[in-house]
N, C-alpha and C positions, 0 to 999 in steps of 0.2 A: 458588621465591623469588618476595616481594612486594614492587616496588621501589614504595614509598611518598615522594613528595618533596613537602615543607613550600616554600612561594615567601611572601617577606615583605619590605617595603623597607624591614626596620631590621635592625638587626646582631643575628642571633640567638643570637651568644654573651654579649649583655648582654639578651637579652626572657626571662623568667622562662616565662610565658604557653606561646611556643612548645616552650622546650626541655621544660618540663615533659610534654606533649604526647607531644614525640616522644621520650622518655625512657619515657612509660609503654607506647606502641606497640612499642618496641624489644623491650623487657625482658619485654612477652606474650607474643610468638610468636617462635618461631627464626626462621620464614621469613620473618616480614617485615624489609625491608633499607630503613633508613632514611636519606635525605638529608633538606638542607634548601640553598637557595640564600636569601640576602641581602646587604646591603651591607657594606662593608666600614668601618666609624666608623673605623679606625684607621691605614690606609692602611699596613697593613705585613702582612696576614694574605690568601690566597688560598686555600688551603683547613686544614681543621683536622677531625682525629678527636674526640668526645667521648663517650665509654661509648657505644661501636660507631655514634655515628651519625654520615656523612659530610658534614661543613660547608662551603659555597664561601660565601667571604665576596667581594664583587664589588667591585673599586675602580673608580668610575667617574672616568674624567678629565674629562668634562664639568663636573662640577661646580666645578674650578678655572679655568672660564671666566671671569673676573671684568671681563672687559671687556664682557660681551652683561648685556642688562638680567635680573634674575631672572626674569621671566616666558618669554624666551627662552630663558635657559638651562635652567629649568625643563623644556622641551618636549625638548632636545635631551640631559638628562641621562634622562630617561624613556623615550627612541628607545632609549640607549645600554644602559639597563638590560633593558630587553626583547630586545635581540638578543643578549645577555649571556646571560641567564637562561634565554633559549630554547635556546641554542646548547648548553648544557649539558644541560639538559633531555635534549633529543632522544637526546644519548648515555647517556643514563640511563635512557629508557624507561619510563618511572613507568606502574605500573599504578592509583595515586591520586595526583591531585594535591590539595594542597591549599592553599588560597590564605586569604593573612592578608590582611583589609583589601582595601579598593578597588582599591587602586594595584597589588596582584599578580592580582585577578582578570580581567584581558582576558588577560596573560599565561597563566593559567591555562587560559583559554578555550581559546585556541590549541592548548597541548601536549596538549589533551584531544580536538580534531581531528586531531591528527598523530598522536596513538598509540593515540586510542581508549580514553583512561583515563576514571576515576571523577570527579566533579570536585568539592571539597567548597569551599566559601567560608564562611569563619570571620569574621564580621564582631566585632569586639571593643569597637565600640559603635555607635554609629546612625552609618552614615557619611556621610551626605548631611542631617545635621541636628548637626551638629560644631560646636562653639565657636570661633571664627575663620577661617573660612571664610568665603569671598561667596557672593550668592546665585547667582551666573552658574556658581561652582562646584560650588554643592548642587545645582542641575540640573543640574550635566552627570555628577555624579554618581550621582544618581537617574535619571536616562534609562540610564548605562550598567547600571547592577542590573538598570534594567527590562528593556535588551534582550537581557539575558546571562542572565536569568533563568530562562527554559524551560532552559537549558544546565546549570544547578546542579542536581547529582545529589541532595547533602547541605547545609542551614545550620546552622550555628552561633551562636548570638546568646549573650551574657551576663546576660540579663535577660528576663522573662516580658510587659515589655511594651516591649521592641523585638520580640519576637516576634511579636505581635499587631500591631504597625507595620505592617511588613512583610506582613502578611498581609493586611492592610486594605487597603495602598497599591499592594502589586506582586500580589498572587495567593497561592494555598495555596501550600506545599513543606512537603517532610519535615524538620522542625525539632528541631534539639537544642539547649536552654538549659544552657552549660557556665559555671556561674559561676568567677569568677578568688579561687578559694579557697585558702586553707591547708593543708600537712598538717597531719594530729594527729598530735602528737607528745608522748608519756608524758614523757622527760626534754628540760626547757627549761635544762640548766646554769643552776638560778637559784641565786645567790649568797645570796642574800637578799631578802625580800618587801619591806624595807623599804630597797631601793636608790636610790629617788628622794628618798625623807624627808632619809635621812641625806648624800646629794649635794648637796642645796641646803637643807638644816637645815629643813628644814617640820616646824612645830608638829606633834603629838599631834592636837590637836582642828580641825585644817584638814581637810578632802577636799582629794586631790591630782586633779585634772582633767589628762588627756594629748592632746594632739595631735600625732599622727605621719601624716610625710608631708611634700610640696612646700609649702616658705615661698613662694605665689602668690598674686595676687588671683582671688578667685571662690572661696577656702575658704572664707570666714569669721573670717578671722585677723585683719582690721582690727574688725568687729564683738566679738569673742572677749576684745581687747585692752581697749576701754572698758569692757567690762564687769567685765573683774579687775581695773580700776583703781579701779571705784565701792569706797568705805569700808564699805558693808554688805556685801558679798560678802567673806566670810572666807577663801573658797578659795584654794588655788594651783593653777598651769596652770604645766606644761611644755610646751614646742615640742621635738618633735624631729626634725631633719630637717635641709632646706638649701633655699636659693631669692632669687630676687632681692631679697623685703621682708626679708633676716635682718638686716642693717644694724639699718633701721627698728627692727625687733622688739629686736636687742641695746639701741639706746637705751632703747628704752620699758622693760625688764628693769632698766635704773640706773634709772631712774626710781619705779619700782616692786617692790618686794620680795616682792610674790607672782606677777611673771612670769620665769619661767625659762627660760633658751636652753640645749638639750642637744645638740651635734654630732650627726650624721648617724651611723647603728651599721650595719656589715652585717647584711643582710635575715634571717639566722640569729638575731639577737639580741634581734630588736626585738617578740618574744613575751614575754621573760623579765623584761626591762626595763616591757612593759606592764604585766604583772601587779603592779609594784612600784606600782601607780597604783588609784584607787579608780573613775574613770569616765573612756574611752574618749573623744573627742570627734569625730564622723565629718560633716564639713560642706561640701556643696558646693552653690554659689548654680545658680540656675536662671538663668542663661545662658542655656543652649541647650536643645534637646530632647532631646540626647543626653545633658546631664548631669542632665535630669529622670528620666529613665529610667535611670540608673547603680545599679548595684550593687558601691559600693568595696570594694575588696580590704580595705582598713581595717577595715570593718566585722567582718569575719569575724575579722581577727586580734585584735581587741578581743574578740570573744564568746571565741576559744579561747584568750585571756588568762583569762580567768573574771573578766572585770572589766564593769560597766555600761556602758552607750552614751546617749550623745546625740546624735541624729542626724536630718539634713536630713528635713523632710517631705513625702519622695518616695514616690510610691506605690510602688515597687518595693521601698526599705528598709524603708518604715511595714508592709508584708505581713510582714517577716523579723522586724524585732524586736519586731510583735506576736504571730504566728504561735509565736516561739520564746524570748516574756520578756526580750527582752535589755535593757529600760532606756524612754527616753524619746525622741520626736520633738516638733521644733519647726520652727519658718519661720526662717529665717536674718537675722534683723535682733534690735538691741539688746535689746527689751521683751520678747520667746519668749524668748532664750535667756539674759537674767538671769533671768525669771520658773522657768526649770528649773532653771540652778544652784542657785536658792535653796530649790525643790524639794529638790535633792536635797543640800540643807545641813540641810535639818531632820529626814532620815532618821538618826536613831541607828545603823543596821545597815544597809548598803548589802547586796541580795540577790547571793548569789553563783549563775554561771553555770555549769551541770555543761556542760562539755564533751563527754562520756559521752553526751547529750543532741541533740549538733551533727552528729551523723555526717553527715545531706545536706548540712550545708554544709562538708562539708572537702572537699579536693581528691582524696583517697579515690572519694568518692561521685560526683564531676565524672568520675573516670578510667574507673568503669564505665560510665557511657553512653556514653563515649568510644570503647571498645572493642566496646561494644553496636553503637556507629555503623557502625564499621569492617568489622564481620566482618557485616553487612547489606548492606552495601558490596561488599562485595570475591564475599561468594556469591553476588549478583546478577549480576556483571561474569563471575563463573566459569558462572553456569547460559547467559547467553546466550553466550558464547562458545565454550559446546557444542549450542546451538542450532541 
């Protein structure tokens, strides 16, 4: 039996990427035993079995130490996290440790030394260049990655620009790009192609644009609202999701009949709803290098919905949009967005995206790469153990 342990500072039960990776491995080989250790966000779970996945959810008591300053509390929480995680990991005796993001990497390194495991570092974004972290935190993350670099057996990243950045800044490494892609599903339970038009009474003469995701700053929402408020724009926009900007957006929707707010829906319904729009909006603002190098999941969801895309003109996004002829890219500012919206309005018929040609962007294609990576890693471990 090959024991595989996934480590993360998130709640695995609600982390779709980690669950998809673990489920893929569990189904692929009956000799793979999958374990996961994360943090309990609901304060009521200790361990859970999900489709042959044994998941431990750590209840970190130090998070409740409100009397301490946040910086000090964070240090104690991190120490508690590592102690509890390593304690469970020692009993599992993993052959492969799969550390998701930087906070789980030092623990993965310790477990590798204790158990002679193989170590995978799965960077879900450009860790040291994320939005919202201080210069000091950025330097600590980068130094940590650099120190542990030689102990990492395989590196997983979500896009080619991030892979190139790591090789340039730290050094060569066996890197695999596994994108945040959706499954290709032939039946999305579509009730009707005109769902959004009927729900919001959008005229047949107007094109329907849809934004799916979090209602947060840095996503171009404010710019989109201003564009669609312009009387020269005849199209309608539907925002589907939730977030801190929702109340402001609701007020705008009352003032402008072309702006509509749709409540968040379960993930499995997203593609079927997107199919009833004409163009999907995938905007990220250039707030950090990690944002600039991103390949958002929504880009792929729009593509598999069969609708055109209007997205940020960032290198990896532009590469995918142009390679698969998905739509247009532009800067996230009023003039650029307005210009592209008007371009779409002038088209009598929007091109249909053939999802059958998008296999390389599917989760099925990402699974194939993940399985090869694990096969190589485990074979290498076995060969060295018999040497």
